[in-house]
N, C-alpha and C positions, 0 to 999 in steps of 0.2 A: 714373771708375772705370772695361776694358778692351781684347782684342782676339786675333788668332786667331793659329799656325803651319801599251788599251780590252779591259775586260773583258765576259764575258756577264753577261747583267741578272741570272742566276741569283747571282752572286757578289757584286752588287750589294745587291742587297736582303739579303744574310747580313751585308754589312759594317754594313748601316744598322740589323737587327735587333739585331745586338750591342750597338751604341751605344746604343740606345734602354735596353735594361737598366742601364746603368752608372751609378753613384753619382757622383756627381760627382769641378902644372905641368905644363901640357901644351903641345902645339905648338899656335900659334895659329892661330884660322880655321879649324876643322875642317870640310872639305866632304863631300858626299855620297860620292865615289869613296874618299875615306879611310874614311869612317866606315863601310860596309857595308851589305847590300842592304835590312837590317830597320831602317834608321835614318833619321828624319826631319830635316834641316836646315832652319830657321825663320829668314830673315832679317828683325832686329828692327834699327829707328832708334836704338835707346837700352838702354842697360844698365839692371838693376834697380836702384833705391837700398838697398833693405834687403830680405833673404828674409822675413824673419819679418813677416805680414802684418798683425798686431795695431798696430804700431808704422809704417806706413805708408799714403799718400793716392794714390799714383801708380800707372797702370795696369799699368808695366812691372813693377813687383813683383809686385802682386794678379793678374796673370795667371799667374806661376808656381806662385801659393798655389792657384788653382782646380784644380788639376791634381794638387799633394803633399798640401793639405789639407782636412780636411771638417768641415762644422759639422753642428749637432742636425739640419737642412733643410738642402734644395739646391733649384734650379731644375730643370725639366726641359727637359729639351736645347731649345734654339731659343725659348723663353720665360720668363718670370717666374713661371709657375704652381708653387708651392712644394708640395714632396712630400718623403716621409722620406726621411733619411739616417742618421746616425748615432743620432737617434732612429725607432723605429719607428711610434710613435703617441704621443700628448697629450691631456691634458684642462686645460681652463683653468675656473678658478668664474665665477657668473656675473657679478660684478663685474669681472671681466678682470684681477685683481691676483696670481693664485695659477695658475703653471701649473705640473703635473706631463709628465716626459717619460718614456718608458719606453725603454732603450736596446738597442742591438743588441747581441746577443751574440757571440763568438768573432770581437772586431775585436782586431788589436793594432796597436801604433803602428810605422813604419819600423824603430824598432829594437828590436823583438821586444816589446817591454813592452805589456800589456793594457792596453785601454780600457776606461774603466770610471766611474762617479760619480764616484768621489774624483779623475779626473783633470779631469771636466767642471768640478767645482767649482775644480779648483786654477786653471782657465785663467780663468773666471768672478772668480775673487776676484782675479788677477795683475793684469785687466783693468779692474777698478772700482774697488779698493781703494788709495789712495795708499801708504797706511801697510804694505801689505802688502809684505814684504822681496822678492820679484821683482818687483813693479810697477816700480821706480825702477832696479831693477839690470838687467832686460830691456830697458827703453825706448833707452838709450844717451841720445844728444842729441834723440832725438824726442818725440811726445807718443803717449796713445791717440786718435788724432783719432777716430776712427772709434767708437771706443766714446761718446766723450765728446759724439760731434753725433746717434747715434741713441738713446742712451739719456739725454743732460742732464745730462752730469757724472760726478763721479766720488763717491759711489757711484753718483749720479743714479738712474734710475727703479727698479734693481732693489737692491732694501733689503737681500735675502738670499739665498741659494743652500745648501739642505739635502741631504744624502744622506741618501734612504731606505733605500735598497738599492742592492746592488754596479750593479744596472741599474737604478734610478728615481730620478731628481732633483727637487728643486722649485725655482723660483723663483719668489720672494717679492715685488712689485711695488710701489711707494709710488703709482703711478698706472698707470692701462690704458695700455698702447701699442698702439696699434689695428694698427701695420704686424710687431711683435714676431715672427711665423714669417718674414717674407720679410727681417726685419733678420739673425736669426739663418743664413739662408744665404749671406748675405755672406762673400764670404774671409775679413775681418775679423776674423771670428769662429770661422775655423778650429781644431779641436783641435789643442794642441800636446801631447809626449811630456812628462809632469812630469820624468820621471828625466832626456831631454835637455838641458830649460832647465836641472836643477839641476849637471848635468855641463859644459855648455859656459859658462853664466851669460852676461855681458856679451858673448862672440862668439857666442851663437846666432844672431844677424839672418844669419850664414854660412852655414849647412846647419839649417835646420830641419825635425822630425822631424814628420808627421803619420800621416793612416790613409789619404794618398790612393792613387790607382791607379800615379802616379808619385813617385818620390824623387829628392834632389838629391843628384847624387855627386860634381858639381866645377862649381865656380863660379871663372873666371879673368876677373876685373874687367874689364870695357869689352871683353871679347873673346868670350866665349861664356859661357853653362849647360849643364852636360848635366844630363839627366834619365833615370833610368832605370825601367824598369817594376818594380812591387814585388810583386815572387814572393809575398808571404804576405797580398797582397791579398783581402780580405773578397766583393769582387765580381769581376763577369764582367774577366777578367785582358787588359788592354790589347793590340791586335795589333801594334802597334809597340814594338819591344824600347827603343830610345833615341831621343829627344830632343835636338836641339841646336840652342838659341837662340842665334843669331849677331849679335853686334853688328856693323852695316853702318850708320855715322852716312851716308855720302853716297849720295844714292838714284841717281846714276848708276851707281855701282859695285853695288847692290843689283839695279838693271836688266839690267847685264850677266852678273851671276852665274846671275841666274834664266834668262835666255836660252841660256846655256851649258851650263845642268844643275848648276851648283856646288851652288845648294840648290833646295829642294822648293816653298817658298812664300815670301811676303813681304807684309807690314803695310802701307798707305795709302800706295802709289806715289803719284806726282805726277798731279795731273789730265791734265797733259801726255802723260804715258805710257799711260793708259789705255786709249787706240785702239788704240795700238801692240800691248800684252798682249794685250788681247780680240781680235785678229785672228792672234792666235798660235796655230794649231792644237794647239801643245804645252799650254798652258794655260789657265784657267779662273778668269775673274772673278769676284768675288762682293760683293755687297754688304751689311753687314751694316743691322739694324734701325735707323730714326734714332731714335737714345734718347738725344741729347749734346745740349752746349750749347756755341759758344764768345762768350765776354762781355768786355768790355772793364769789369774792376773797378776803381771808385771808391774810392779809402781817403778816406771822411768824414772821417777824424781829420786830414788833411791840410790847412790852408788853402792856397788859398781854397776847396777843393772841400768844404771845411765847410757852403758858401753852395747851399742848394737848387738857385737859380736857377741858378750855376754849371753845377751838376750838369745840369740841362736843356738849357741849351744844349748843352753836350756829344754829349749824346744826339741832338739835334737837328741837330747839325754833322755828323755822321758819316754816311755812304750804305752802308747795309749792302747794299743791292741790287747797287752796284757791287763790291762788295768779293765778291759772291757770282758774279755774271757773269762776274769777271776773274779770279779766282783758285781756284773751283772746280769739279766736273764737276757735270753734269744732276741727280744724286740730291741735290743739296744744296739747302735752303731758306730763306729770310729767316726769322729769327725776329722775328715779328711778335710771338709770346708766347715768355715766358720758358722755361715748360715744352715740350719734343717733343709733337709728335704722340700719342705711345707712351703718355704718361705724361697721365692727366686731372687735373683738368677743363680744357674749353675751350669758348669761347675765354675770353680775359682779355683779350688787346689790351694786355701791358704795356709795350710797346716805344712810344717817339716817331716822327713823320713825320720825313722828312727836310727841314729847313727850315734853310739856312744864314743866310737873313736874319732870320729870327727868333732864332737863336741868339745872331746879333750886337746883337739889343735886348736880348733877357736878359742878354749878359756886362754892357750897358750899364747896366741896371737893376738890376745885384749891384756895381755901383758899376767895374767893368773896361772901359771906353768901346774902349779900345785894349787889350784880351788882357792877357794873363800869360804867365809862362813855368813850366813843370813839367816832368816828366819821363814817358817811357813805356817799362816794361819788356816784354820779351817772352821767350819760350823758344825756343831753339834748334834745338829738336827736334820734327821733323814729330809730330803728334798725330792722333787719329781725327778731330777738330774742326776740325784747321788742317793742312793737309799743308805750306804755304807760311808760317809764323810771319814770317819777316821781310817779305815782300812785303807781306802782310797789315799787319802794325805800321807801314808806310812809307805805305800808301794811309791810314789812319786820321791819320798824322801831317799828310797834306797836306792831309786834310779839317778837321782843327783849325786848321792855318795858314791855312786859307782863311777864320775867324772871327775869327783874331787871336790864338789859343792856340797858343804855341812848344812844341811837345813833343819834349824831346831823346830819343834812341832810346836803348837799352841792352840786348843780348842774352846771356841767361844760359844755359848748360848746365843740363840738366832738373833734376838734382838743387840746385843753387847756386840755380836758380830758384825751386824751391820753398821751401828754406830762407829765403830773403829775403821773399817775399812772404807767407808762412803766420806770419812776425813782425810784419808789419806795414811795413816799409822803405821799401814802394815810395810813389810817386802815384797813376800810373794804370799798371795791367798788362794784359797780354791773357791771357786766362783763359780755363780752358773745364771740364766737369766730360762723364764718361761714366755715366751712372744705373746703381745699384746693383741695386735692386731693384723698380721697376716703379712704386714707390709716389710721390705728389708729395711727401711729409713730405720725400724723401732729397734731392731739388733744393729743396727751400723751406727746411726746418730746417737739413738741412746746409749750405748755402751763405749764407742770409741771415741765420739767427736770432742772438741776442744769445749763446747759450749756444759758438755754434759760434765767436764772434769771441775765442777766449782764445789769445794766441801762450803758447808755440811750438806749430806745427802746426795752429794755425787752419785752419780749413776754408772761413770767411764772411771773405775775403781783402778783402771792402769794408771791415771791421770798423762795418758801420751796427748799431746795436745801438735797434732801436724795441719799446715796452713793448707797444703794442699788437700788434704784428704776432708779437711772444712770446707774448702770452695767446691769439690765433689760434692758432697753431703746438701751444700744450698742450691748446686744444679740442678742435682735429682727430684730435690722437694719441688723445685721451682717450674717444673714440666710435668704434665699429664701421659706425657707419651711415653707408654711403659717399655717400650725399643730402646728408647732414649735415657730411660732412668736405668737399665739395665748396664747401657754401656759405663755409665758414671759409676755405679756399683760395683761393676767388675774391674775397673782402675781402681777404686778405692779399696777394693779386697787385695789388690797386688802390692799397694802400699803398706798394707797389716801385714802381708808375707814378710817383706821386704826389711822392713822394722820391728816386726815381731815382737809387740808389745803384748802378747797373750800367748798361750799353750792350748790352741782348740783341741779339748778330749774328746768327748762322747755326745751323743742324739740319744736321748731315748723315748720311747712309748710308755709311758707311766704307767703302772698297774693302780689298779682300783678296785675292790673286792665289796660286793653287795648280796645282802641274803636271797634267795630267789623271789621271797615273798614281796620284794621290793620292785616295783615295775616302773617302766617309761623313763629310764636315766638314758641317756645319750651323751656319748663321749665329746667331749668338746675340746678344740686345739689348744684353748686358753686355760686349759686345767681345771676348768671351775666346775662345781657340780650344780646342776640343773634342778634344784629343788621343785622350783615350782611347775615344773613337770613330771614330778615324779609322785606317785601313790604306793600305798601299802596295802597289802591283804593280810589278814592278821587271821589264823584259825582259833575257830572258836574251843 
């Protein structure tokens, strides 16, 4: 899951201080000059899929929710440290199965309705109960993938939600969920206005209503999203009045727009452009913390990929070092481990060594001495873990061809790509993940457990279902002792290595660039842009 959008020293300190205290048919292509001095125009490579965070998995959608919606908890800026947000405090029973949250007072949704315990229950019941009338109506053709993957299905671990008082709610769990507070800070669990959901119905995804510092005021599909500061926000008011998220699919166009001053920031520039951007006195290039993974997903339900020897051969056939060397900037690292360095435990050595000769031996042992034909799908949109997906896919194709595997390439736009691989239509797919909460559960349970391999909207797009792995995931969720959890995860990672449902490739520190006139940007490990912490100084 994310991404991001010469003053006196005193002014800079003031801007950052305000940042630290905050909670979490138009003319096409608006630019800075047309938008006004208190507007930030941020270039993105692709549009959002849906703006309702409960029913999406893509970072383009979730990053909008990070500044428009809020959950019971939130992450401190620049880290995954959990802190209060819409809940001011909480208690948990000794067995970890009963959570009581005390809610913040005097908070309103962006439609003016009150945030309270009834609203919290409405949201949780919508997510977790398949027979809830708003569950199906508001999901469209998508699913509540994050709820399913973080809480184990419907209703999953959250057995009941009780309103104890207007400002107090209780969650009763069927089992301990160790990363509970970190999960609730994820944008997928941002609170929506029940009134707005009932009013908009199945169209709610177009203009969701939360409690955040910004609200969605316009969405012109495949062109731009406009966010306006919410005047009734309960916390510190944002300094930037308007955020315009411009969709600019062509990186050359984005590069030119940034250099001309038509946009104030840009996410995921190409590796070849970073040197030029870094040498521009008007710009600052940042690298977000490395908390992601590019991997090749092997659909284990598709023959001959059902054969573990074939999957191991695919792992040994791909030269990840060459991919990093040729298509990434120096911040990228070869993924010798499935988990990025920002996420414990380490080391696990999930990957296989590059060994094409042994890959050919394994294929022969599996009954394919002359190889076989398959397909390899990739997204055409740059992502934080891959700036040039087609070139990386072509490199993988060449490596596979060298051992006898003929992989036909096919690229898809971001939305259709997700729809297809999350319903299991692919053989091989270039996939990726940006960590959401700093916990290994968010990578391993979300991406590789059988609970997450349920289409449509499956996050486990390998469709590998291993009962031993699943039991290790549940055991790790059911204890809060980190050393014990680490043992379970390391054993699980050994299973991933042995069964080889995936090829870990690259971890990156995604680049993002802003004009020097943009102050207060804080790199976040979830790759989001903290617009509420930022300010702009325009020259007269």
